[in-house]
VMD Tcl script that builds the backbone (N, CA, C; Angstrom):
set m [mol new atoms 171]
animate dup $m
set s [atomselect $m all]
$s set {name element resname resid chain x y z} {
  {N N MET 1 A -2.426 -6.306 -18.384}
  {CA C MET 1 A -2.902 -7.146 -17.299}
  {C C MET 1 A -4.426 -7.092 -17.202}
  {N N THR 2 A -4.996 -5.920 -17.424}
  {CA C THR 2 A -6.450 -5.802 -17.347}
  {C C THR 2 A -7.115 -6.641 -18.426}
  {N N ALA 3 A -6.537 -6.632 -19.624}
  {CA C ALA 3 A -7.111 -7.404 -20.726}
  {C C ALA 3 A -7.120 -8.886 -20.396}
  {N N ILE 4 A -6.036 -9.371 -19.815}
  {CA C ILE 4 A -5.961 -10.786 -19.447}
  {C C ILE 4 A -6.968 -11.095 -18.347}
  {N N GLY 5 A -7.105 -10.179 -17.397}
  {CA C GLY 5 A -8.051 -10.379 -16.305}
  {C C GLY 5 A -9.490 -10.418 -16.774}
  {N N VAL 6 A -9.860 -9.485 -17.625}
  {CA C VAL 6 A -11.243 -9.442 -18.134}
  {C C VAL 6 A -11.540 -10.682 -18.960}
  {N N THR 7 A -10.609 -11.032 -19.858}
  {CA C THR 7 A -10.819 -12.206 -20.709}
  {C C THR 7 A -10.883 -13.476 -19.870}
  {N N GLY 8 A -9.987 -13.603 -18.910}
  {CA C GLY 8 A -9.995 -14.778 -18.045}
  {C C GLY 8 A -11.258 -14.881 -17.200}
  {N N TYR 9 A -11.720 -13.743 -16.698}
  {CA C TYR 9 A -12.931 -13.752 -15.877}
  {C C TYR 9 A -14.157 -14.129 -16.704}
  {N N LEU 10 A -14.232 -13.611 -17.917}
  {CA C LEU 10 A -15.353 -13.987 -18.781}
  {C C LEU 10 A -15.316 -15.475 -19.106}
  {N N TYR 11 A -14.132 -16.002 -19.334}
  {CA C TYR 11 A -14.010 -17.436 -19.596}
  {C C TYR 11 A -14.384 -18.246 -18.353}
  {N N TYR 12 A -13.985 -17.759 -17.180}
  {CA C TYR 12 A -14.313 -18.420 -15.914}
  {C C TYR 12 A -15.823 -18.470 -15.695}
  {N N LEU 13 A -16.503 -17.397 -16.111}
  {CA C LEU 13 A -17.955 -17.348 -15.952}
  {C C LEU 13 A -18.699 -18.205 -16.971}
  {N N GLY 14 A -17.964 -18.745 -17.926}
  {CA C GLY 14 A -18.605 -19.586 -18.934}
  {C C GLY 14 A -19.059 -18.820 -20.155}
  {N N GLU 15 A -18.652 -17.588 -20.257}
  {CA C GLU 15 A -19.013 -16.758 -21.403}
  {C C GLU 15 A -17.899 -16.847 -22.444}
  {N N SER 16 A -17.835 -17.990 -23.114}
  {CA C SER 16 A -16.739 -18.216 -24.056}
  {C C SER 16 A -16.811 -17.287 -25.262}
  {N N THR 17 A -18.008 -16.949 -25.718}
  {CA C THR 17 A -18.151 -16.051 -26.864}
  {C C THR 17 A -17.668 -14.649 -26.511}
  {N N LEU 18 A -18.104 -14.136 -25.370}
  {CA C LEU 18 A -17.650 -12.808 -24.945}
  {C C LEU 18 A -16.154 -12.809 -24.645}
  {N N SER 19 A -15.662 -13.913 -24.125}
  {CA C SER 19 A -14.229 -14.030 -23.864}
  {C C SER 19 A -13.437 -13.961 -25.167}
  {N N LEU 20 A -13.900 -14.633 -26.179}
  {CA C LEU 20 A -13.239 -14.612 -27.486}
  {C C LEU 20 A -13.285 -13.212 -28.099}
  {N N ILE 21 A -14.431 -12.555 -27.998}
  {CA C ILE 21 A -14.564 -11.190 -28.532}
  {C C ILE 21 A -13.618 -10.243 -27.807}
  {N N SER 22 A -13.570 -10.335 -26.484}
  {CA C SER 22 A -12.678 -9.448 -25.732}
  {C C SER 22 A -11.220 -9.745 -26.041}
  {N N MET 23 A -10.880 -11.011 -26.266}
  {CA C MET 23 A -9.507 -11.366 -26.616}
  {C C MET 23 A -9.123 -10.737 -27.960}
  {N N ILE 24 A -10.023 -10.747 -28.918}
  {CA C ILE 24 A -9.752 -10.166 -30.232}
  {C C ILE 24 A -9.615 -8.652 -30.129}
  {N N VAL 25 A -10.536 -8.011 -29.412}
  {CA C VAL 25 A -10.505 -6.550 -29.293}
  {C C VAL 25 A -9.255 -6.095 -28.543}
  {N N PHE 26 A -8.984 -6.702 -27.398}
  {CA C PHE 26 A -7.796 -6.320 -26.632}
  {C C PHE 26 A -6.514 -6.653 -27.397}
  {N N GLY 27 A -6.514 -7.750 -28.117}
  {CA C GLY 27 A -5.348 -8.125 -28.906}
  {C C GLY 27 A -5.032 -7.074 -29.959}
  {N N LYS 28 A -6.055 -6.587 -30.639}
  {CA C LYS 28 A -5.847 -5.539 -31.645}
  {C C LYS 28 A -5.320 -4.262 -31.004}
  {N N LEU 29 A -5.830 -3.906 -29.846}
  {CA C LEU 29 A -5.361 -2.706 -29.162}
  {C C LEU 29 A -3.901 -2.842 -28.716}
  {N N ILE 30 A -3.536 -4.004 -28.222}
  {CA C ILE 30 A -2.166 -4.223 -27.775}
  {C C ILE 30 A -1.206 -4.190 -28.959}
  {N N VAL 31 A -1.579 -4.829 -30.064}
  {CA C VAL 31 A -0.735 -4.809 -31.262}
  {C C VAL 31 A -0.602 -3.386 -31.780}
  {N N PHE 32 A -1.696 -2.633 -31.801}
  {CA C PHE 32 A -1.656 -1.243 -32.248}
  {C C PHE 32 A -0.717 -0.418 -31.370}
  {N N HIS 33 A -0.737 -0.651 -30.072}
  {CA C HIS 33 A 0.132 0.070 -29.144}
  {C C HIS 33 A 1.601 -0.175 -29.471}
  {N N PHE 34 A 1.968 -1.441 -29.693}
  {CA C PHE 34 A 3.362 -1.757 -29.985}
  {C C PHE 34 A 3.798 -1.219 -31.341}
  {N N ILE 35 A 2.904 -1.214 -32.318}
  {CA C ILE 35 A 3.234 -0.646 -33.632}
  {C C ILE 35 A 3.491 0.845 -33.517}
  {N N MET 36 A 2.643 1.552 -32.797}
  {CA C MET 36 A 2.822 2.997 -32.640}
  {C C MET 36 A 4.093 3.304 -31.849}
  {N N GLU 37 A 4.400 2.510 -30.850}
  {CA C GLU 37 A 5.625 2.712 -30.075}
  {C C GLU 37 A 6.861 2.497 -30.947}
  {N N TYR 38 A 6.809 1.495 -31.817}
  {CA C TYR 38 A 7.919 1.232 -32.729}
  {C C TYR 38 A 8.156 2.424 -33.654}
  {N N PHE 39 A 7.074 2.953 -34.242}
  {CA C PHE 39 A 7.230 4.080 -35.157}
  {C C PHE 39 A 7.653 5.356 -34.426}
  {N N ASP 40 A 7.212 5.537 -33.192}
  {CA C ASP 40 A 7.655 6.695 -32.409}
  {C C ASP 40 A 9.152 6.629 -32.132}
  {N N LYS 41 A 9.649 5.460 -31.758}
  {CA C LYS 41 A 11.082 5.306 -31.498}
  {C C LYS 41 A 11.888 5.499 -32.782}
  {N N LYS 42 A 11.377 4.968 -33.887}
  {CA C LYS 42 A 12.058 5.106 -35.172}
  {C C LYS 42 A 12.119 6.571 -35.582}
  {N N ASN 43 A 11.037 7.289 -35.401}
  {CA C ASN 43 A 10.969 8.706 -35.740}
  {C C ASN 43 A 11.868 9.528 -34.825}
  {N N LEU 44 A 11.946 9.185 -33.550}
  {CA C LEU 44 A 12.786 9.901 -32.594}
  {C C LEU 44 A 14.265 9.740 -32.946}
  {N N LYS 45 A 14.672 8.527 -33.351}
  {CA C LYS 45 A 16.063 8.304 -33.736}
  {C C LYS 45 A 16.438 9.153 -34.945}
  {N N GLN 46 A 15.532 9.274 -35.910}
  {CA C GLN 46 A 15.803 10.076 -37.103}
  {C C GLN 46 A 15.911 11.552 -36.745}
  {N N LYS 47 A 15.058 12.036 -35.883}
  {CA C LYS 47 A 15.099 13.442 -35.488}
  {C C LYS 47 A 16.373 13.764 -34.721}
  {N N ASN 48 A 16.784 12.890 -33.813}
  {CA C ASN 48 A 18.005 13.128 -33.045}
  {C C ASN 48 A 19.225 13.164 -33.958}
  {N N TYR 49 A 19.272 12.299 -34.943}
  {CA C TYR 49 A 20.397 12.280 -35.874}
  {C C TYR 49 A 20.449 13.581 -36.668}
  {N N GLN 50 A 19.296 14.086 -37.101}
  {CA C GLN 50 A 19.259 15.340 -37.855}
  {C C GLN 50 A 19.718 16.504 -36.984}
  {N N ASN 51 A 19.350 16.515 -35.725}
  {CA C ASN 51 A 19.766 17.594 -34.833}
  {C C ASN 51 A 21.274 17.559 -34.611}
  {N N ILE 52 A 21.851 16.381 -34.509}
  {CA C ILE 52 A 23.301 16.273 -34.317}
  {C C ILE 52 A 24.023 16.799 -35.543}
  {N N GLU 53 A 23.518 16.492 -36.725}
  {CA C GLU 53 A 24.145 16.960 -37.946}
  {C C GLU 53 A 24.110 18.493 -38.027}
  {N N ARG 54 A 23.058 19.093 -37.593}
  {CA C ARG 54 A 22.947 20.554 -37.634}
  {C C ARG 54 A 23.944 21.205 -36.679}
  {N N ILE 55 A 24.161 20.606 -35.528}
  {CA C ILE 55 A 25.085 21.165 -34.548}
  {C C ILE 55 A 26.516 21.092 -35.055}
  {N N LYS 56 A 26.876 20.023 -35.744}
  {CA C LYS 56 A 28.234 19.849 -36.243}
  {C C LYS 56 A 28.590 20.912 -37.282}
  {N N GLN 57 A 27.636 21.346 -38.063}
  {CA C GLN 57 A 27.920 22.321 -39.112}
  {C C GLN 57 A 28.039 23.653 -38.497}
}
mol reanalyze $m
mol bondsrecalc $m
mol representation Tube
mol addrep $m
C-alpha cells in the first residue's frame, strides 16, 4: 500500500519521472518478496515431509 501511495502521490505532483522510478524500484521489491515467500514455503514443505519420514521409522 505504501508503494502505491508514494507512486500515486509523485504522479499527482507531476513528477512522472520519479513516479516511474519508484514504480520500478517498488515493483522489484514486491516481486522479490513473493519469490522468497514461495521458496520458503517450498522449503518448509520439504522439511516437514522429511521429519514425518523420520518419525515413522
